Structures are given as structure tokens and as C-alpha cells.
C-alpha positions as CSV (number, residue, x, y, z in Angstrom):
1,X,0.0,0.0,0.0
2,X,1.4,3.4,-1.0
3,X,0.8,6.6,0.9
4,X,1.1,10.1,-0.3
5,X,4.3,11.9,0.9
6,X,3.7,15.3,2.4
7,X,6.1,18.1,2.9
8,X,6.7,19.3,6.4
9,X,4.1,22.1,6.5
10,X,1.4,19.7,5.1
11,X,2.2,17.1,7.7
12,X,2.0,19.7,10.4
13,X,-1.4,21.0,9.1
14,X,-2.8,17.5,9.0
15,X,-1.6,16.8,12.5
16,X,-3.2,19.9,13.8
17,X,-6.5,18.9,12.0
18,X,-6.6,15.2,13.1
19,X,-4.4,14.6,16.1
20,X,-5.6,15.8,19.6
21,X,-4.0,19.1,20.6
22,X,-3.0,17.7,24.0
23,X,-0.6,15.3,22.2
24,X,2.4,17.6,22.2
25,X,5.4,17.8,19.8
26,X,9.0,18.5,20.7
27,X,10.0,22.0,19.6
28,X,6.4,23.1,18.9
29,X,7.3,26.4,17.4
30,X,9.4,24.6,14.7
31,X,8.9,20.9,15.0
32,X,11.3,18.4,13.4
33,X,9.9,15.9,10.9
34,X,11.8,12.7,11.5
35,X,11.7,10.1,8.6
36,X,14.2,7.5,9.7
37,X,16.6,6.5,12.4
38,X,19.6,4.2,12.9
39,X,21.6,3.6,16.1
40,X,21.9,6.8,18.1
41,X,20.9,9.0,15.1
42,X,17.7,10.4,13.7
43,X,17.2,12.0,10.3
44,X,14.8,14.6,9.1
45,X,13.1,14.9,5.7
46,X,16.2,16.7,4.4
47,X,18.5,13.9,5.6
48,X,20.0,16.1,8.3
49,X,21.4,14.0,11.1
50,X,20.5,14.6,14.8
51,X,22.3,13.0,17.7
52,X,19.6,11.4,19.9
53,X,20.4,12.0,23.5
54,X,16.9,11.5,24.9
55,X,15.4,8.3,23.5
56,X,15.7,5.7,26.2
57,X,13.0,3.6,24.3
58,X,15.3,2.7,21.4
59,X,17.5,1.1,24.0
60,X,19.9,-0.9,21.9
61,X,19.8,1.7,19.0
62,X,17.1,2.7,16.6
63,X,16.1,0.0,14.1
64,X,18.7,-2.5,15.4
65,X,19.0,-5.2,12.7
66,X,18.8,-8.1,15.1
67,X,15.6,-6.7,16.7
68,X,14.0,-5.9,13.4
69,X,14.8,-9.4,12.0
70,X,13.4,-11.1,15.1
71,X,10.1,-9.2,14.8
72,X,9.8,-9.8,11.0
73,X,10.6,-13.5,11.2
74,X,8.1,-14.2,14.0
75,X,5.4,-12.0,12.4
76,X,5.7,-14.0,9.2
77,X,5.2,-17.3,11.1
78,X,2.7,-16.6,13.9
79,X,1.3,-13.9,16.1
80,X,-1.5,-14.8,18.5
81,X,-2.5,-14.4,22.2
82,X,-1.2,-16.2,25.2
83,X,-4.0,-18.7,25.6
84,X,-2.1,-21.1,23.3
85,X,1.1,-22.8,24.3
86,X,4.1,-21.2,22.7
87,X,7.9,-21.4,23.4
88,X,8.6,-17.7,23.1
89,X,6.8,-16.5,26.2
90,X,8.4,-19.1,28.4
91,X,11.9,-18.6,26.9
92,X,11.5,-14.9,27.5
93,X,10.2,-15.2,31.1
94,X,13.1,-17.6,31.9
95,X,15.7,-15.2,30.4
96,X,14.3,-12.2,32.3
97,X,14.2,-14.2,35.5
98,X,18.0,-14.8,35.2
99,X,18.6,-11.1,35.6
100,X,16.5,-10.8,38.7
101,X,16.6,-12.0,42.4
102,X,15.4,-15.6,42.5
103,X,12.2,-14.8,44.5
104,X,10.9,-12.6,41.7
105,X,9.7,-15.4,39.4
106,X,6.1,-14.7,38.3
107,X,5.6,-12.7,35.1
108,X,2.7,-10.8,33.5
109,X,3.3,-9.3,30.0
110,X,1.4,-6.2,28.9
111,X,1.8,-3.5,26.3
112,X,2.9,-0.4,28.1
113,X,4.5,0.9,31.2
114,X,1.2,2.5,32.3
115,X,-0.5,-0.9,32.0
116,X,2.3,-2.5,34.0
117,X,2.0,0.0,36.8
118,X,-1.8,-0.3,36.9
119,X,-1.5,-4.0,37.2
120,X,1.1,-3.6,40.0
121,X,-1.3,-1.4,41.8
122,X,-4.0,-4.1,41.5
123,X,-1.6,-6.8,42.7
124,X,-0.6,-4.9,45.8
125,X,-4.1,-3.9,46.8
126,X,-5.4,-7.5,46.2
127,X,-2.6,-9.1,48.1
128,X,-2.7,-6.8,51.1
129,X,-6.4,-6.1,51.1
130,X,-5.4,-2.5,51.8
131,X,-6.0,0.6,49.6
132,X,-3.6,3.4,50.5
133,X,-0.5,4.1,48.4
134,X,2.6,6.1,49.3
135,X,4.6,7.8,46.5
136,X,7.5,10.1,46.1
137,X,6.9,13.8,45.4
138,X,6.9,14.8,41.7
139,X,6.6,11.1,40.8
140,X,5.1,10.0,37.5
141,X,3.9,6.4,37.0
142,X,1.7,6.6,33.9
143,X,-1.3,8.2,32.2
144,X,-4.1,5.8,33.2
145,X,-6.7,7.3,35.6
146,X,-5.5,5.0,38.4
147,X,-1.9,6.2,37.8
148,X,-2.6,9.9,37.6
149,X,-4.0,9.5,41.1
150,X,-0.6,8.3,42.3
151,X,1.5,10.7,40.2
152,X,1.9,14.1,41.9
153,X,3.6,15.3,38.7
154,X,0.2,14.9,37.0
155,X,-2.6,15.1,39.6
156,X,-1.5,18.5,41.0
157,X,-2.4,20.0,37.6
158,X,-5.6,18.2,37.3
159,X,-7.5,17.4,40.5
160,X,-7.2,17.2,44.3
161,X,-5.0,14.6,45.9
162,X,-7.0,11.5,46.8
163,X,-7.3,10.7,50.5
164,X,-5.8,7.3,49.9
165,X,-2.6,8.7,48.3
166,X,0.2,9.9,50.5
167,X,3.3,11.9,49.2
168,X,6.7,11.7,50.8
169,X,9.8,13.9,50.0
170,X,11.9,12.7,47.1
171,X,15.3,11.6,48.4
172,X,17.3,14.3,46.6
173,X,20.7,14.8,48.2
174,X,21.5,17.7,45.9
175,X,18.6,20.1,46.5
176,X,16.3,18.3,48.8
177,X,15.6,18.4,52.5
178,X,18.7,16.4,53.4
179,X,21.8,16.9,51.3
180,X,25.2,15.4,50.7
181,X,26.6,17.0,53.8
182,X,24.0,15.2,56.0
183,X,25.5,12.4,58.1
184,X,22.9,9.9,57.0
185,X,20.5,11.2,54.3
186,X,19.1,7.7,53.7
187,X,17.9,7.4,57.3
188,X,16.6,11.0,57.4
189,X,14.5,10.6,54.2
190,X,13.3,7.1,55.4
191,X,12.2,8.8,58.6
192,X,10.1,11.2,56.6
193,X,8.4,8.3,54.9
194,X,7.9,6.6,58.3
195,X,6.2,9.7,59.7
196,X,3.7,9.7,56.8
197,X,3.0,6.0,57.3
198,X,2.5,6.4,61.0
199,X,0.1,9.2,60.4
200,X,-1.9,7.1,57.9
201,X,-2.2,4.3,60.4
202,X,-3.4,6.8,63.1
203,X,-6.3,7.7,60.7
204,X,-7.2,4.0,60.5
205,X,-6.0,3.7,56.9
206,X,-3.9,0.8,55.7
207,X,-0.9,0.9,53.4
208,X,-1.1,-1.3,50.3
209,X,2.2,-0.3,48.7
210,X,5.0,2.2,48.4
211,X,5.7,3.0,44.7
212,X,9.0,4.4,43.6
213,X,11.1,4.7,40.5
214,X,14.5,3.3,41.1
215,X,15.9,6.6,39.9
216,X,13.2,9.2,40.0
217,X,13.1,10.6,36.5
218,X,10.5,13.4,36.1
219,X,11.4,14.4,39.6
220,X,14.8,15.5,38.4
221,X,16.9,12.4,37.5
222,X,17.5,11.7,41.2
223,X,19.8,9.0,42.6
224,X,18.4,8.0,46.0
225,X,21.1,7.5,48.7
226,X,22.1,3.8,49.2
227,X,20.1,2.1,51.9
228,X,17.0,4.4,51.5
229,X,14.9,1.7,49.8
230,X,15.8,-0.9,52.5
231,X,14.8,1.4,55.3
232,X,11.6,2.5,53.7
233,X,10.7,-1.1,52.8
234,X,11.0,-2.0,56.5
235,X,8.5,0.7,57.5
236,X,6.1,-0.2,54.6
237,X,6.2,-3.9,55.4
238,X,5.7,-3.3,59.1
239,X,2.5,-1.5,58.1
240,X,1.4,-4.5,56.0
241,X,2.3,-3.0,52.6
242,X,4.5,-4.0,49.6
243,X,7.4,-2.2,47.9
244,X,6.9,-1.6,44.2
245,X,9.9,-0.6,42.1
246,X,9.2,1.2,38.8
247,X,12.1,0.3,36.4
248,X,10.3,1.6,33.3
249,X,12.7,4.4,32.5
250,X,16.0,3.1,33.9
251,X,16.1,-0.7,33.7
252,X,17.8,-3.2,31.3
253,X,21.4,-2.3,32.1
254,X,21.3,1.5,31.7
255,X,23.1,2.0,35.0
256,X,26.0,-0.1,33.8
257,X,27.3,-2.2,36.6
258,X,23.8,-3.6,37.4
259,X,21.0,-4.8,35.1
260,X,18.4,-3.1,37.3
261,X,18.7,0.3,38.9
262,X,17.2,-0.9,42.1
263,X,20.3,-3.0,42.6
264,X,22.3,0.2,43.2
265,X,20.7,0.1,46.7
266,X,22.6,-3.0,47.6
267,X,22.3,-6.8,47.5
268,X,20.1,-6.8,50.6
269,X,17.2,-4.9,48.9
270,X,14.4,-7.1,47.4
271,X,11.3,-5.4,46.0
272,X,8.0,-7.2,46.1
273,X,7.0,-6.1,42.6
274,X,9.0,-4.7,39.6
275,X,7.5,-3.0,36.6
276,X,9.3,-2.7,33.2
277,X,8.6,-0.9,30.0
278,X,10.0,1.6,27.4
279,X,13.4,0.0,26.6
280,X,12.1,-3.6,27.0
281,X,11.0,-3.8,23.4
282,X,13.3,-1.2,21.7
283,X,10.2,0.7,20.5
284,X,7.9,-2.3,20.2
285,X,4.9,-2.0,22.6
286,X,5.9,-4.4,25.3
287,X,6.0,-4.1,29.1
288,X,6.1,-6.5,32.1
289,X,5.3,-6.9,35.8
290,X,7.3,-9.5,37.8
291,X,6.4,-10.4,41.4
292,X,6.7,-13.3,43.9
293,X,4.7,-16.5,43.7
294,X,2.8,-15.6,46.9
295,X,1.5,-12.3,45.4
296,X,0.7,-14.0,42.1
297,X,-1.2,-16.7,43.8
298,X,-3.2,-14.2,45.8
299,X,-4.1,-12.4,42.6
300,X,-5.2,-15.7,41.0
301,X,-7.3,-16.7,44.1
302,X,-9.9,-14.1,43.1
303,X,-11.0,-16.5,40.4
304,X,-10.9,-13.6,37.8
305,X,-8.7,-14.4,34.9
306,X,-5.9,-11.9,33.9
307,X,-5.8,-11.7,30.2
308,X,-4.1,-9.2,27.8
309,X,-4.8,-9.6,24.1
310,X,-1.4,-8.6,22.9
311,X,0.8,-8.8,25.9
312,X,3.3,-11.7,25.7
313,X,2.5,-12.5,22.1
314,X,5.0,-14.5,20.1
315,X,6.2,-11.4,18.2
316,X,6.5,-9.3,21.4
317,X,8.5,-12.0,23.1
318,X,10.7,-12.6,20.1
319,X,11.6,-8.9,20.1
320,X,12.1,-8.9,23.9
321,X,14.5,-11.8,23.6
322,X,16.4,-10.1,20.8
323,X,16.9,-7.0,22.9
324,X,18.3,-9.1,25.8
325,X,20.7,-10.8,23.3
326,X,21.9,-7.6,21.9
327,X,22.5,-6.1,25.4
328,X,24.7,-9.1,26.1
329,X,26.4,-9.6,22.7
330,X,27.4,-6.0,22.3
331,X,28.3,-5.5,26.0
332,X,26.0,-2.5,26.3
333,X,26.2,-2.5,30.1
334,X,29.9,-2.2,29.8
335,X,29.5,0.5,27.2
336,X,27.1,2.4,29.6
337,X,29.8,2.3,32.3
338,X,32.6,3.4,30.1
339,X,30.8,6.1,28.2
340,X,28.8,7.2,31.2
341,X,32.0,7.7,33.3
342,X,33.6,9.6,30.4
343,X,30.6,11.8,30.0
344,X,30.3,12.5,33.7
345,X,33.9,13.6,33.8
346,X,33.4,16.0,30.9
347,X,30.2,17.4,32.5
348,X,32.0,17.9,35.8
349,X,34.6,20.0,34.0
350,X,31.7,22.0,32.6
351,X,30.2,22.5,36.0
352,X,33.3,24.1,37.2
353,X,33.4,26.4,34.1
354,X,29.7,27.4,33.9
355,X,27.8,28.4,37.1
356,X,24.7,29.0,35.0
357,X,21.7,26.7,35.3
358,X,18.8,27.1,32.9
359,X,16.6,25.9,30.1
360,X,19.0,24.6,27.4
361,X,17.6,23.6,24.0
362,X,19.9,21.9,21.5
363,X,17.9,21.4,18.3
364,X,19.7,24.0,16.3
365,X,23.0,22.2,17.1
366,X,21.5,18.9,15.7
367,X,21.2,17.4,19.2
368,X,18.0,16.1,20.6
369,X,17.9,16.8,24.3
370,X,15.2,17.8,26.9
371,X,14.9,19.2,30.3
372,X,13.2,17.7,33.4
373,X,12.6,18.1,37.1
374,X,9.9,20.1,38.9
375,X,11.7,23.4,37.9
376,X,12.5,22.2,34.4
377,X,16.2,22.9,35.1
378,X,17.7,19.5,34.8
379,X,19.1,18.2,31.5
380,X,17.8,14.8,30.7
381,X,20.4,12.7,29.0
382,X,19.2,9.1,28.3
383,X,20.4,8.2,24.9
384,X,20.3,4.8,23.2
385,X,22.9,2.5,24.8
386,X,25.1,2.4,21.7
387,X,26.1,6.0,22.5
388,X,29.9,6.4,22.1
389,X,32.6,8.5,23.7
390,X,32.8,10.5,20.5
391,X,29.0,11.3,20.8
392,X,29.6,12.3,24.5
393,X,32.4,14.6,23.4
394,X,30.3,16.2,20.7
395,X,27.4,16.7,23.1
396,X,29.5,18.4,25.8
397,X,31.2,20.6,23.2
398,X,27.8,21.9,22.1
399,X,26.6,22.3,25.7
400,X,29.7,24.3,26.4
401,X,29.1,26.5,23.3
402,X,25.5,27.2,24.3
403,X,26.2,27.9,27.9
404,X,29.0,30.3,27.0
405,X,26.6,32.1,24.6
406,X,24.0,32.3,27.4
407,X,26.5,33.7,29.9
408,X,27.7,36.3,27.4
409,X,24.2,37.5,26.8
410,X,23.4,37.7,30.5
411,X,26.6,39.6,31.1
412,X,25.8,42.0,28.2
413,X,22.3,42.5,29.6
414,X,23.6,43.3,33.1
415,X,26.1,45.8,31.7
416,X,23.2,47.5,29.8
417,X,21.0,47.7,32.9
418,X,23.9,49.2,34.9
419,X,24.5,52.0,32.4
């Protein structure tokens, strides 16, 4: 089937006519029309190349040939639902289980991170017979109605906080309540969570779960202090609740030395439920929830079947398996460590050079980058895992150039005002 090719202005006009206005574009004043991508690069309709520093969905690189081949090959053979026996889903669950603590062994496959977090919410509330949820400030866990309720980043702009949702301070040791100079920020932040939990119990409410991204993303790309999760998990479990870890943005080896970001907390931390999405399928709609046998059995005991039409299909699982194989074959965890360390060193040099912090947009330098955090003043750098040291050098050179230009303009403005 052939489709008419539109120029950029025609495409924009049709989008404005047919696509909901709440579905936003990057760079809305002058959007980019992307027509193809490969590895860590995206190309517009004029074949101009952009370095993609934000797309953590194309985890092993845009259009990776092994992932593409796996999807095409399986789609040409069979794609159906999970009510039939098929090897792909059990192969995939077994491979994923090998990356996780042994106790996390029961898998549910769905289509999106939002579906995964919604299911995790149901699992927790069914297992505990409790309703209340504790979340981190500025958290975002998805766009479904149930998840907007537990996402302060969203609900504060839409509706009042539900009485069964409780918000604790994000464990930010850079700009939060307890900073790097605090003798034990993990304990101090965990005590903040305990105070909220104690207050909930005094009101005769019961905690079902504590939800947390392993590395809070929308909240500002936060790295919780080691030991924080263990301490909070103790308080939550004492209250009869579960600890749910959201790995949707940061899982699958992005942190380098570990496959899962929650493992940065230490070997003694074991979540009750883990949710996965975004990078899991390298752009294919695939997501997952993994939990313990006890929690899975309690969910099954309701007698209500859990069924997802497309989750865990042969094609989805073939693609998921291919992603895992590429991560291992191309040592992308090792690459994340090497390039990440190199980039961090370069950025620390820039931090010493540029005291300015602000909204930096890179499109005109052919770099795709965005900002994040409650004040929108944090650069979000989550490129495909095939990002190289040369890409890191190029990125930092452009950041340096733009920050220098901004500082020059600010200096010139100050001089003008002082005249």
C-alpha cells in the first residue's frame, strides 16, 4: 500500500487537524519531521542527522537489525494471544528471571509501562487487602486514571489529591531536605516516609504499597542514597504493605554495573513487585510486571482471569528476547559504564566552568535533548545504549558552546542595565 508523501508544512497541518492538541510535539514552534533513524541518530526529511540524547526507548539503538529481524521473522510465522502454548513466552520469562533475584519469578506481560504500573497497583491492593499508596513527590507512573491518582507530577495540575494517596519527599541529596553533607540522608529521608506511614495508620487507613522509580526521572533524575529503599521497605512492610519498584525508564542495564537500577541500593534490597517498559522492546509496545509466587497466587485466588490480548504475544517475546541478546552480545552494560563515566567527567569539567543553570535547547545544534525536574532545570540525558565517547564529546562541546553564549548574553544584559 502506497501513501502520499507530504512536505513538512502539510504534515503539520494534517496533524493539527486530526491529532488531539493535547498530544504535544517536541519543539512546537518549529517541530522536526523525522523520517528514519539508525543507532543513536535520527534523520529529518532533508536527511539532516541529529544525535539522539533522549530516546531511552530505542535502548539498543534505533532499528537495530537483530531486533528488526526477530520481529519480522516471527510475524511471518505466527502472532497470537497467550491462551495457546508457545515457546517464546516461556523462553523470554526464563531469560528475564535470570537477571532478577530468584524470588521474583512470576511474570505478567502487557503492552505499556502504564498498563504495567496499573497491574502492579491491583496486585498490591489485592494481596494486602489494603488501599492506600505512598509515592515520592513529583513522581510520574503513567497516564491511566489510576496512575494519575498516584502521580503528583500529574494530579497536581488536574485534581485534588485522593485521601488514599500519600506523598513523601523525594530523596534528593542535591537540592532536597537532606543533602550530601548530612551524616545519614538515607535514614533521614526514610524517617520522613515513616512519619507519613504512622500518620496514615493513626487515621485507620492501611498501606497497600510504596511506589518508587528506582531513579526518579520526572522528579529531576534523582539518585536515592544507598540504603534508602531498604529502610523504607522495612517501614512499609511493618505496616502490611508492599514495595513496588518502577524500572520503566531506567532498567535493562542503563546503570551499567547492574542490570536493574534498584540493585544500586545493595544486595540486601528485594522489592515485592518490579515493573518494566520503554526499553524492553526497543520501540515495540511491550511491558512487564514481575512479582513473587505468593503475590501472584493471591491475585489468581480471586478467580478472575488476567488476560491481555497482545501482551506476551510470540512477536513481542521474540523482540524482547532479541533486545536481551543484543545487550549481552554488544556489552551495552559495559558501554554504559565506560561512556557514562567519560561523559560524567566531561560534564563535571563544565560544572566548574559554567555556574549558570537554565533551560537549554539543543535542536539548532542537531542534538535532541530535553529538560526535566519540577523546575525544568535538569538536562535529561538518556540516549540509546550504543552512545559512544565521540558522541559524548560532541554533546559536551555543544553544551559548552550554548552555555557560553547564554552567559555572554546575560553579562551584556547586566552591563546595559547598569549604564
